[in-house]
N, C-alpha and C positions, 0 to 999 in steps of 0.2 A: 504493500500500500504506500509506503514511504517513497519507494522508487517511482511509482506511478504518479504521485503528487509532484515530485521533482520534474519528471518529464512533462507533465501537464503545464507546470509553471513555465518551463522553457518554451513549450509550444505556444502558449498564450503570448509570451513576450516576443517571440518570433513573428507571430501574426501581427502584433502591434507594430513591430519594426517594418514588416513588409508593407502594411497599410500606410505607414508614414513615408516609406520610400516612394510608393505609388503617388501619394498626394504631393510630395515634394517635386517629383518629375512633372506632374500636371500643373502645379503652381508656377513653376519656373519655365515651362515650355511655351512655345508660341501657339501650339494647338493642344487641346485636351486629348490625351492618349488613352487613359483608362476611365476617365469620367465621362458621363453623358453630356453631349452638347446642350447647353442651356438648362441643365438639370440642377439638382440641389448643390452638387459640388461647385458648379460655376457660380451659383448664388452666394455660397460661403466665400469663395475666392474673391468675389466682387464686393464683399461687405467690409465694414470698418474693422472687423475682428479677424481678418485674415493674416495680419502681421503683428509683430510685437517688437518694438525697438528697431523697426525697419527691416526685420527678417520675417520670412514666411513662418507661420506657426508650425508646419511640418518639420522645420529645422530643429525646433526645440523638442518635438516629439521623437525625432530620430535620435538625437543626442541623449535624451532622457531614457528612452527604452534601451539604447545600447549600453548605458551605464548600469541599468537594472539587470540586463541580461548578463553582463560580465560578473556582477555580484552574485547572481544566481548560479553561475557556472563554478565560481571559485569559492563559494561559501563552504567553510570547513568547520564551523562551530555554530552553536546556538546564538551566540552574540552576533555573528554575521547574519544569521537568519532573522534576528530581531531587527537589525538595521534594514535589511531588505524589506521586511514587513512594513516598517514605518515609511520607507521611501515609496513602496508601491501603494501604500495607503494615501500618501499625498498625491500620487499620480491618479488614483481613483477619484479623489475629490476634484482634481482638475478635469477629469473626464466627465464627471457629473455636471460640472459647470459648463463645459462645452456643449453637452447635450441640451442643457437648459437654454443656452444661447440660441441653438438651432431651432428649438421648438417654440420658445416664447418671445425671442427678440428678433431673430432674422426671419423666422417663418419659412424656413426651407431645411430639408434634411439631406445631408451628404452621406451617401451609403458607405463610402470608405472611412469617413470620419466616425461613423457609428461603429464600424468594425473595429477601428483602433480604440475608441472609447470603451466599447464593451469588453474587449480583450484586456484593457487596463484594469477595469473594475473586477473582472474575474481573477486576474493575476493577483490582485491585492487579497482577495478572499483566500486563494490557495496559499499565498505567502504567509498569512496569519496562521493558517492551519499547520504549516510546516514548522513554525516556531516550536511547537510541542513535539513534533515528530523527529526533528533533528536532521543533520546533514547526511549525505551518503558518501561512501568511500569510492573514489575514482582515481585511476592512475593519471599522472600529469599528461601523458600523451593523449588520453581520451578527452581530458578537459581542453587541451589545446585544439583538438579536432572540433569540439563544440564552439570554441572561440572563433573559429574561421567561418562558421555558418553565416553570421551577419554580412560578412564581405561577399559571400556567395549569393545571398539574397539580394543585395544591392546590385551586383553585377548582372544577375539574371533579370532583374527588373529593368535595368538600363538596356539590356539586350532586347527584351520584349518591347520596350518603348520604340525601338528602331524598326520593329515589324508589327505595328499596331493591328489588332484584329479588325477586319472589315465590318462595318455596320450597315445594316439594311438588307438588301437582297431583292429577290423577286417578290413583289406583293401587288395584288390588284389595286388599281386606283380606287380609293374609297368612293362610294356612291355619291356622297355630298360634293366631291370635287369634279365629277364628270361633266357637269354643265359648263365648267371653265375651259374644257378642251376646245381647241380650234380645229375644225374639220380640215383634213388634207395636210396637216402639219404635225410634227412631233411636238407635243405640248409638254413643257416642263412646268409643273406647278411647284413653286418654291415658297415654303412657309418661312418668313424672314422677319428680321428686326433691324431697322436701319442703324442702330447704335452698336449692335453685336459685332465685335471684331471679326469673328469667323464668317459671318454673313457678308461683311464688307469684302473680305478676301475672295469668297466664293462668287460674289457678284461680278468680279473681273472675268472669271471663267465663263460665266453665263453670257456676258456681253461678247466675249470672243467667239463663243459658239454661235450666237445669233448672227454675228458679222460674217462668219465663215460659211454659214448655210442660210443665206437670205431667202425668205419665203418658204423655208423648210422647217425651221425651228421657231417656236414661239414660247417665250418665258412669261408665265403669269404669276404675279406675286400675291400671296395671301399674308395679311398682316397678323403678326403675333408679337406685339410689343411686350417685352418682359418687364416685370415690375422693378427689377434691379437696374434697369437702364432709364435714367430720368428723361432723356430726350426721345425715347422710343415711341411713346404714344403721340407726342406732338408731331413727330416725323410721319407716323402712320396717318394721322389726320391730314397732314399736308398732302400726302400722296393721294388719299381718297378724295380730297378737294380739287385735285388736278384733273382736267378733262382727259378722257381715255386716250386721245391722240397725242397728248403731251406727257403721259405718265412715264414712258421710258426715259425721257430726258430728265424728268423730275427725280426719278429713282436714282439715276446716275449721280445727280448732284447731292442727293440725300446720303448716298453711300460714301461720297468723297468728302463732304464738309466735315470740319472738326466737330467732335462730340459736343463741345460747348456752344456750337452754332445751331444745335437742334432744339431751339425754343421757338415760340410763336414769332418773335421778331426776326430771328435768323431764317426761319422757313419762309416767312413772307417775303424776305429779300430774295430768296431763291426763286419764288414764284414770279417776282417782277423780272428776274433775269431771263426767264423763258417766255416773257411776254404776257403773263396773266394779269388780269385786273386785280391789283392788290387789295382794293377795298372790298370787293366781292369775296376774294379769297379769305381775308381776315374774318369776315362774317361767317363764312362756311366752316372755319376750323372748329368752332364749338356749337355748331347748329345741331338741331335735333336729327336732321337727316344724316349728318356725319356720325352722330352717336349710334344711330340705327345701323349704318353700314359697318361701323367698327364692331358692333355686336354680331352682325352677320358673319364677319370674318372670324370672330371668336367661336361662333358655332361651327364653322368649317374646320377650324383647328381641333375643336373638341371631337368632331366626328372622326378624325384620323386617329385619335388616341395618342398623338405625339404632343409632348409638352416642351420640347427643346427647339432650338434653332441653330443652324438652318436645317430644314428638312426638304428634300427635293424628290418629287415624283417625276422620274424621267421615263415617259412611256409606261412600261410595266415594271420598271425598276425603282426601288426605293434606296436613296442615298442619304445617310444621316451624317451631318456635320460637313465641314469644309474638306471635301475629298475630291479635288478636281480630276484626278486620274480615274476615279470610279465614275464620275459624271461623264468624262470623255468616253469611257467604255460603253456606258449606258446609252449615250447619244448615238454613237455609231451603230450599236445593236438595234436601237429603236428605228433609226433611219433605214437600215437594211430591211427590217421586218415590214416597214411601210412602203418599201420600194422607192424610197426617196434618195438613196445614196447610189451614185454611179458606180458601176462595177469596176471602173478604172481607178477609182479613188482607193488609196491604200488604207488598210485597216489600222486603227490606232493600236499602239503597243498596249498589251494587257497589263493592268496594274498588278504588281507583285502581291501574292496572297499574304495576308497577315497571319500571325501566329495566334491561335486561340488562347484566351486567358486561362482556360482550365488546364492547358498543358503547362503553363508556368507554375500553377499550384501543384500539379502532379509532380513536376521535377523537384520543387521545394519540399513537398511532402515525402518524396522518396529519399531525399538527402536526410531529412529528419528521422525517418524510419530506420535508415541504415545506422545512424549514430545511436539511436535509442536501442537498437538491437545489441550493438557493441557494449553500451553501458549496462544493459541487462545481463549480458554474459559475465562481465566483470563483477557485477553485484552478486550474482549467484556464486561465483568462485569465492568472493570474499566471505559470504555466509557459510559456504562449505568449509573454508579454512578455519573460520572461527569455531564452527561446530566440532571439527576434528581436534582443535587445540584445547577445547574445554570438556571433551567427552571423558567420562571416568575410565 
């Protein structure tokens, strides 16, 4: 039982370390790799609680759990275990605080944050139980092996980040979006947010595709202004107040303007730049008709079951996030299926397949299981030696 508890504690601390590594990579990367686009993780990242003293919160999590893990590996006395129990208890209190922030203050749940926080709380419970059970005897070589596991977890996470799993796949266009399709063209229905940085990057790809296939590809935007983006709703209203024949130009400006220009004044200036009547445009921004159209777009988004951005329905393909290579593949596949792509045109290079996330956990789990087996063997030998030495 004591060995099982020690292995459980190590497993929980490794889970917290792995989760912190995943969050740190997503916090510092240009694109979310492990977190959902526009989901809870992105809401936490965009909040005022994502950094402390100028550093991302996952930095402190990674450092803290690494220290706790080292103490758990090298604990050789009950006094060491008492120190570990106190420190994991403090970590558990911090985890409870972070969970409360997500639920009651930020109003969004980050699944990886919850994994880390839950592991921290459970680790504290196990550590307090181990104070009474005591340490286990392990050869230095085995402890050194355990000490290398965090480095392996970090390297594996970085490696997986370079081969992100593909999101989306083949999915029928939701019934609610079908009236938006343009007959005779490959219609891309893109659920977007003008302030979202990933949407802004993907918009460049969409413009390039439309320009390359004039009259064959039509991009239709559906508004999903996220609450975490202050200028997203004013920008969406500005887009909806623009006449249909001018919306492409307005969308391009809204995607390119600085985020601090996405307010009523800045958006009205853009409207004037494309030749709209700014007086009528200003009146439209907060009109009942615009409220109703924005609500209609919200109903379209709800019908898809998607809550993040960007989400792109390219013909029969669904692409989640800013993945221009996947969009390119889907566009060419869709054009060929509709007979709109000339046979002489070369096919686009297929985007490299990503590595599934479950495989990462399988590799890490295998590493843990191997070391746990070695530890169990040495523990049995130690018990056998003790029994032989004390037998009458």
